[in-house]
PyMOL Python script that loads the backbone (N, CA, C, O; Angstrom):
from pymol import cmd

cmd.read_pdbstr("""\
ATOM      1  N   MET A   1       0.846  -1.168   0.000  1.00  0.00           N
ATOM      2  CA  MET A   1       0.000   0.000   0.000  1.00  0.00           C
ATOM      3  C   MET A   1       0.893   1.234   0.000  1.00  0.00           C
ATOM      4  O   MET A   1       1.962   1.234   0.612  1.00  0.00           O
ATOM      5  N   TYR A   2       0.463   2.265  -0.674  1.00  0.00           N
ATOM      6  CA  TYR A   2       1.178   3.529  -0.659  1.00  0.00           C
ATOM      7  C   TYR A   2       0.177   4.668  -0.743  1.00  0.00           C
ATOM      8  O   TYR A   2      -0.969   4.467  -1.146  1.00  0.00           O
ATOM      9  N   ILE A   3       0.598   5.836  -0.371  1.00  0.00           N
ATOM     10  CA  ILE A   3      -0.243   7.029  -0.446  1.00  0.00           C
ATOM     11  C   ILE A   3       0.441   8.009  -1.380  1.00  0.00           C
ATOM     12  O   ILE A   3       1.620   8.317  -1.202  1.00  0.00           O
ATOM     13  N   GLU A   4      -0.273   8.494  -2.359  1.00  0.00           N
ATOM     14  CA  GLU A   4       0.264   9.481  -3.282  1.00  0.00           C
ATOM     15  C   GLU A   4      -0.294  10.844  -2.892  1.00  0.00           C
ATOM     16  O   GLU A   4      -1.509  11.041  -2.880  1.00  0.00           O
ATOM     17  N   ALA A   5       0.576  11.765  -2.579  1.00  0.00           N
ATOM     18  CA  ALA A   5       0.160  13.096  -2.147  1.00  0.00           C
ATOM     19  C   ALA A   5      -0.102  14.002  -3.342  1.00  0.00           C
ATOM     20  O   ALA A   5       0.563  13.891  -4.372  1.00  0.00           O
ATOM     21  N   THR A   6      -1.063  14.886  -3.201  1.00  0.00           N
ATOM     22  CA  THR A   6      -1.370  15.852  -4.249  1.00  0.00           C
ATOM     23  C   THR A   6      -0.681  17.184  -3.997  1.00  0.00           C
ATOM     24  O   THR A   6      -0.830  18.126  -4.775  1.00  0.00           O
ATOM     25  N   ARG A   7       0.083  17.258  -2.891  1.00  0.00           N
ATOM     26  CA  ARG A   7       0.833  18.469  -2.564  1.00  0.00           C
ATOM     27  C   ARG A   7       2.043  18.068  -1.730  1.00  0.00           C
ATOM     28  O   ARG A   7       2.136  16.928  -1.274  1.00  0.00           O
ATOM     29  N   ILE A   8       2.959  18.993  -1.534  1.00  0.00           N
ATOM     30  CA  ILE A   8       4.141  18.749  -0.718  1.00  0.00           C
ATOM     31  C   ILE A   8       3.712  18.618   0.752  1.00  0.00           C
ATOM     32  O   ILE A   8       2.949  19.442   1.257  1.00  0.00           O
ATOM     33  N   ILE A   9       4.204  17.588   1.422  1.00  0.00           N
ATOM     34  CA  ILE A   9       3.887  17.366   2.833  1.00  0.00           C
ATOM     35  C   ILE A   9       5.109  17.773   3.647  1.00  0.00           C
ATOM     36  O   ILE A   9       6.222  17.310   3.399  1.00  0.00           O
ATOM     37  N   LYS A  10       4.880  18.648   4.623  1.00  0.00           N
ATOM     38  CA  LYS A  10       5.974  19.127   5.469  1.00  0.00           C
ATOM     39  C   LYS A  10       6.418  18.035   6.438  1.00  0.00           C
ATOM     40  O   LYS A  10       5.610  17.201   6.845  1.00  0.00           O
ATOM     41  N   VAL A  11       7.688  18.037   6.805  1.00  0.00           N
ATOM     42  CA  VAL A  11       8.222  17.100   7.784  1.00  0.00           C
ATOM     43  C   VAL A  11       7.461  17.284   9.095  1.00  0.00           C
ATOM     44  O   VAL A  11       7.333  18.408   9.580  1.00  0.00           O
ATOM     45  N   GLY A  12       6.956  16.199   9.671  1.00  0.00           N
ATOM     46  CA  GLY A  12       6.227  16.259  10.938  1.00  0.00           C
ATOM     47  C   GLY A  12       4.757  16.598  10.800  1.00  0.00           C
ATOM     48  O   GLY A  12       4.034  16.590  11.796  1.00  0.00           O
ATOM     49  N   GLU A  13       4.289  16.897   9.586  1.00  0.00           N
ATOM     50  CA  GLU A  13       2.870  17.238   9.374  1.00  0.00           C
ATOM     51  C   GLU A  13       2.009  16.000   9.580  1.00  0.00           C
ATOM     52  O   GLU A  13       2.357  14.912   9.122  1.00  0.00           O
ATOM     53  N   GLU A  14       0.895  16.167  10.265  1.00  0.00           N
ATOM     54  CA  GLU A  14      -0.006  15.050  10.532  1.00  0.00           C
ATOM     55  C   GLU A  14      -0.799  14.695   9.280  1.00  0.00           C
ATOM     56  O   GLU A  14      -1.301  15.577   8.583  1.00  0.00           O
ATOM     57  N   LEU A  15      -0.907  13.414   9.003  1.00  0.00           N
ATOM     58  CA  LEU A  15      -1.705  12.934   7.883  1.00  0.00           C
ATOM     59  C   LEU A  15      -2.988  12.323   8.409  1.00  0.00           C
ATOM     60  O   LEU A  15      -2.969  11.591   9.398  1.00  0.00           O
ATOM     61  N   LEU A  16      -4.094  12.616   7.762  1.00  0.00           N
ATOM     62  CA  LEU A  16      -5.393  12.073   8.157  1.00  0.00           C
ATOM     63  C   LEU A  16      -5.946  11.224   7.021  1.00  0.00           C
ATOM     64  O   LEU A  16      -5.804  11.562   5.846  1.00  0.00           O
ATOM     65  N   ILE A  17      -6.571  10.129   7.388  1.00  0.00           N
ATOM     66  CA  ILE A  17      -7.157   9.231   6.404  1.00  0.00           C
ATOM     67  C   ILE A  17      -8.623   8.999   6.768  1.00  0.00           C
ATOM     68  O   ILE A  17      -8.936   8.605   7.891  1.00  0.00           O
ATOM     69  N   ASP A  18      -9.512   9.246   5.814  1.00  0.00           N
ATOM     70  CA  ASP A  18     -10.930   8.954   6.015  1.00  0.00           C
ATOM     71  C   ASP A  18     -11.174   7.586   5.397  1.00  0.00           C
ATOM     72  O   ASP A  18     -11.285   7.469   4.177  1.00  0.00           O
ATOM     73  N   TYR A  19     -11.258   6.557   6.222  1.00  0.00           N
ATOM     74  CA  TYR A  19     -11.370   5.189   5.739  1.00  0.00           C
ATOM     75  C   TYR A  19     -12.685   4.921   5.001  1.00  0.00           C
ATOM     76  O   TYR A  19     -12.700   4.137   4.052  1.00  0.00           O
ATOM     77  N   ALA A  20     -13.771   5.544   5.410  1.00  0.00           N
ATOM     78  CA  ALA A  20     -15.080   5.381   4.772  1.00  0.00           C
ATOM     79  C   ALA A  20     -15.421   3.907   4.557  1.00  0.00           C
ATOM     80  O   ALA A  20     -15.855   3.519   3.471  1.00  0.00           O
ATOM     81  N   LEU A  21     -15.228   3.095   5.580  1.00  0.00           N
ATOM     82  CA  LEU A  21     -15.500   1.660   5.498  1.00  0.00           C
ATOM     83  C   LEU A  21     -16.994   1.410   5.369  1.00  0.00           C
ATOM     84  O   LEU A  21     -17.806   2.212   5.830  1.00  0.00           O
ATOM     85  N   GLU A  22     -17.346   0.318   4.755  1.00  0.00           N
ATOM     86  CA  GLU A  22     -18.740  -0.094   4.630  1.00  0.00           C
ATOM     87  C   GLU A  22     -18.896  -1.468   5.249  1.00  0.00           C
ATOM     88  O   GLU A  22     -18.020  -2.322   5.116  1.00  0.00           O
ATOM     89  N   ILE A  23     -20.020  -1.681   5.928  1.00  0.00           N
ATOM     90  CA  ILE A  23     -20.323  -2.991   6.502  1.00  0.00           C
ATOM     91  C   ILE A  23     -21.666  -3.452   5.955  1.00  0.00           C
ATOM     92  O   ILE A  23     -22.447  -2.625   5.483  1.00  0.00           O
ATOM     93  N   PRO A  24     -21.952  -4.736   6.004  1.00  0.00           N
ATOM     94  CA  PRO A  24     -23.225  -5.241   5.488  1.00  0.00           C
ATOM     95  C   PRO A  24     -24.408  -4.590   6.213  1.00  0.00           C
ATOM     96  O   PRO A  24     -24.328  -4.330   7.413  1.00  0.00           O
ATOM     97  N   PRO A  25     -25.497  -4.328   5.498  1.00  0.00           N
ATOM     98  CA  PRO A  25     -26.678  -3.687   6.098  1.00  0.00           C
ATOM     99  C   PRO A  25     -27.249  -4.444   7.297  1.00  0.00           C
ATOM    100  O   PRO A  25     -27.845  -3.831   8.184  1.00  0.00           O
ATOM    101  N   LYS A  26     -27.078  -5.754   7.336  1.00  0.00           N
ATOM    102  CA  LYS A  26     -27.647  -6.552   8.419  1.00  0.00           C
ATOM    103  C   LYS A  26     -26.676  -6.740   9.582  1.00  0.00           C
ATOM    104  O   LYS A  26     -26.896  -7.607  10.428  1.00  0.00           O
ATOM    105  N   ALA A  27     -25.618  -5.953   9.642  1.00  0.00           N
ATOM    106  CA  ALA A  27     -24.643  -6.072  10.732  1.00  0.00           C
ATOM    107  C   ALA A  27     -25.304  -5.731  12.059  1.00  0.00           C
ATOM    108  O   ALA A  27     -26.157  -4.847  12.130  1.00  0.00           O
ATOM    109  N   ARG A  28     -24.908  -6.431  13.093  1.00  0.00           N
ATOM    110  CA  ARG A  28     -25.482  -6.187  14.420  1.00  0.00           C
ATOM    111  C   ARG A  28     -25.030  -4.822  14.917  1.00  0.00           C
ATOM    112  O   ARG A  28     -23.882  -4.430  14.713  1.00  0.00           O
ATOM    113  N   SER A  29     -25.933  -4.102  15.569  1.00  0.00           N
ATOM    114  CA  SER A  29     -25.625  -2.751  16.035  1.00  0.00           C
ATOM    115  C   SER A  29     -24.494  -2.739  17.060  1.00  0.00           C
ATOM    116  O   SER A  29     -23.759  -1.755  17.141  1.00  0.00           O
ATOM    117  N   ASP A  30     -24.334  -3.808  17.847  1.00  0.00           N
ATOM    118  CA  ASP A  30     -23.258  -3.825  18.831  1.00  0.00           C
ATOM    119  C   ASP A  30     -21.890  -3.959  18.164  1.00  0.00           C
ATOM    120  O   ASP A  30     -20.874  -3.614  18.767  1.00  0.00           O
ATOM    121  N   SER A  31     -21.854  -4.456  16.931  1.00  0.00           N
ATOM    122  CA  SER A  31     -20.569  -4.560  16.235  1.00  0.00           C
ATOM    123  C   SER A  31     -20.116  -3.202  15.686  1.00  0.00           C
ATOM    124  O   SER A  31     -18.950  -3.050  15.323  1.00  0.00           O
ATOM    125  N   LEU A  32     -21.008  -2.223  15.620  1.00  0.00           N
ATOM    126  CA  LEU A  32     -20.645  -0.896  15.125  1.00  0.00           C
ATOM    127  C   LEU A  32     -19.624  -0.213  16.026  1.00  0.00           C
ATOM    128  O   LEU A  32     -18.846   0.622  15.562  1.00  0.00           O
ATOM    129  N   SER A  33     -19.620  -0.561  17.313  1.00  0.00           N
ATOM    130  CA  SER A  33     -18.677   0.050  18.241  1.00  0.00           C
ATOM    131  C   SER A  33     -17.231  -0.334  17.905  1.00  0.00           C
ATOM    132  O   SER A  33     -16.294   0.341  18.333  1.00  0.00           O
ATOM    133  N   GLU A  34     -17.050  -1.408  17.148  1.00  0.00           N
ATOM    134  CA  GLU A  34     -15.711  -1.817  16.735  1.00  0.00           C
ATOM    135  C   GLU A  34     -15.091  -0.822  15.757  1.00  0.00           C
ATOM    136  O   GLU A  34     -13.881  -0.846  15.534  1.00  0.00           O
ATOM    137  N   TYR A  35     -15.909   0.048  15.175  1.00  0.00           N
ATOM    138  CA  TYR A  35     -15.440   1.006  14.181  1.00  0.00           C
ATOM    139  C   TYR A  35     -15.363   2.431  14.732  1.00  0.00           C
ATOM    140  O   TYR A  35     -15.261   3.384  13.960  1.00  0.00           O
ATOM    141  N   THR A  36     -15.412   2.584  16.045  1.00  0.00           N
ATOM    142  CA  THR A  36     -15.307   3.890  16.658  1.00  0.00           C
ATOM    143  C   THR A  36     -13.918   4.451  16.433  1.00  0.00           C
ATOM    144  O   THR A  36     -12.919   3.751  16.601  1.00  0.00           O
ATOM    145  N   CYS A  37     -13.858   5.733  16.049  1.00  0.00           N
ATOM    146  CA  CYS A  37     -12.568   6.388  15.865  1.00  0.00           C
ATOM    147  C   CYS A  37     -12.205   7.107  17.159  1.00  0.00           C
ATOM    148  O   CYS A  37     -13.053   7.739  17.789  1.00  0.00           O
ATOM    149  N   ARG A  38     -10.968   7.008  17.538  1.00  0.00           N
ATOM    150  CA  ARG A  38     -10.504   7.633  18.781  1.00  0.00           C
ATOM    151  C   ARG A  38      -9.330   8.577  18.516  1.00  0.00           C
ATOM    152  O   ARG A  38      -8.455   8.747  19.366  1.00  0.00           O
ATOM    153  N   CYS A  39      -9.320   9.187  17.331  1.00  0.00           N
ATOM    154  CA  CYS A  39      -8.187  10.035  16.953  1.00  0.00           C
ATOM    155  C   CYS A  39      -8.143  11.323  17.773  1.00  0.00           C
ATOM    156  O   CYS A  39      -7.063  11.862  18.015  1.00  0.00           O
ATOM    157  N   GLY A  40      -9.296  11.819  18.199  1.00  0.00           N
ATOM    158  CA  GLY A  40      -9.336  12.994  19.062  1.00  0.00           C
ATOM    159  C   GLY A  40      -9.264  14.345  18.364  1.00  0.00           C
ATOM    160  O   GLY A  40      -9.193  15.374  19.036  1.00  0.00           O
ATOM    161  N   THR A  41      -9.279  14.371  17.029  1.00  0.00           N
ATOM    162  CA  THR A  41      -9.244  15.658  16.348  1.00  0.00           C
ATOM    163  C   THR A  41     -10.602  16.349  16.403  1.00  0.00           C
ATOM    164  O   THR A  41     -11.633  15.697  16.573  1.00  0.00           O
ATOM    165  N   ARG A  42     -10.597  17.663  16.258  1.00  0.00           N
ATOM    166  CA  ARG A  42     -11.847  18.436  16.331  1.00  0.00           C
ATOM    167  C   ARG A  42     -12.830  18.066  15.228  1.00  0.00           C
ATOM    168  O   ARG A  42     -14.041  18.086  15.448  1.00  0.00           O
ATOM    169  N   ARG A  43     -12.329  17.734  14.059  1.00  0.00           N
ATOM    170  CA  ARG A  43     -13.196  17.469  12.908  1.00  0.00           C
ATOM    171  C   ARG A  43     -13.523  15.991  12.728  1.00  0.00           C
ATOM    172  O   ARG A  43     -14.045  15.600  11.684  1.00  0.00           O
ATOM    173  N   CYS A  44     -13.227  15.172  13.717  1.00  0.00           N
ATOM    174  CA  CYS A  44     -13.442  13.724  13.622  1.00  0.00           C
ATOM    175  C   CYS A  44     -14.929  13.398  13.490  1.00  0.00           C
ATOM    176  O   CYS A  44     -15.772  14.022  14.134  1.00  0.00           O
ATOM    177  N   HIS A  45     -15.239  12.407  12.641  1.00  0.00           N
ATOM    178  CA  HIS A  45     -16.612  11.925  12.474  1.00  0.00           C
ATOM    179  C   HIS A  45     -17.023  10.999  13.621  1.00  0.00           C
ATOM    180  O   HIS A  45     -18.209  10.732  13.818  1.00  0.00           O
ATOM    181  N   GLY A  46     -16.035  10.513  14.372  1.00  0.00           N
ATOM    182  CA  GLY A  46     -16.321   9.602  15.466  1.00  0.00           C
ATOM    183  C   GLY A  46     -16.433   8.148  15.047  1.00  0.00           C
ATOM    184  O   GLY A  46     -16.648   7.271  15.884  1.00  0.00           O
ATOM    185  N   THR A  47     -16.289   7.889  13.754  1.00  0.00           N
ATOM    186  CA  THR A  47     -16.385   6.530  13.255  1.00  0.00           C
ATOM    187  C   THR A  47     -15.510   6.383  12.009  1.00  0.00           C
ATOM    188  O   THR A  47     -15.232   7.364  11.319  1.00  0.00           O
ATOM    189  N   MET A  48     -15.079   5.152  11.725  1.00  0.00           N
ATOM    190  CA  MET A  48     -14.321   4.895  10.512  1.00  0.00           C
ATOM    191  C   MET A  48     -15.241   4.453   9.388  1.00  0.00           C
ATOM    192  O   MET A  48     -14.771   4.145   8.292  1.00  0.00           O
ATOM    193  N   LEU A  49     -16.563   4.414   9.646  1.00  0.00           N
ATOM    194  CA  LEU A  49     -17.530   3.988   8.645  1.00  0.00           C
ATOM    195  C   LEU A  49     -17.935   5.157   7.749  1.00  0.00           C
ATOM    196  O   LEU A  49     -17.869   6.323   8.138  1.00  0.00           O
ATOM    197  N   ARG A  50     -18.354   4.800   6.539  1.00  0.00           N
ATOM    198  CA  ARG A  50     -18.845   5.799   5.590  1.00  0.00           C
ATOM    199  C   ARG A  50     -20.100   6.465   6.176  1.00  0.00           C
ATOM    200  O   ARG A  50     -20.968   5.777   6.713  1.00  0.00           O
ATOM    201  N   PRO A  51     -20.201   7.788   6.076  1.00  0.00           N
ATOM    202  CA  PRO A  51     -21.408   8.475   6.577  1.00  0.00           C
ATOM    203  C   PRO A  51     -22.657   7.959   5.859  1.00  0.00           C
ATOM    204  O   PRO A  51     -22.618   7.657   4.667  1.00  0.00           O
ATOM    205  N   THR A  52     -23.747   7.864   6.587  1.00  0.00           N
ATOM    206  CA  THR A  52     -24.999   7.373   5.986  1.00  0.00           C
ATOM    207  C   THR A  52     -25.844   8.515   5.502  1.00  0.00           C
ATOM    208  O   THR A  52     -26.932   8.295   4.969  1.00  0.00           O
TER     209      THR A  52
END
""", "prot")
cmd.dss("prot")
cmd.show_as("cartoon", "prot")
cmd.util.cbc("prot")
cmd.orient("prot")
């Protein structure tokens, strides 16, 4: 796996990745907690799943 940047990245600059994962529609609601994001940034969606 590699990441191709569209601009110059400064040394020490934080990189963010929006995984936008998808799970089957019939997934149990308790399994959704496995996809909680804990990055702590202000703009965090709180989940690694694709927004609905």
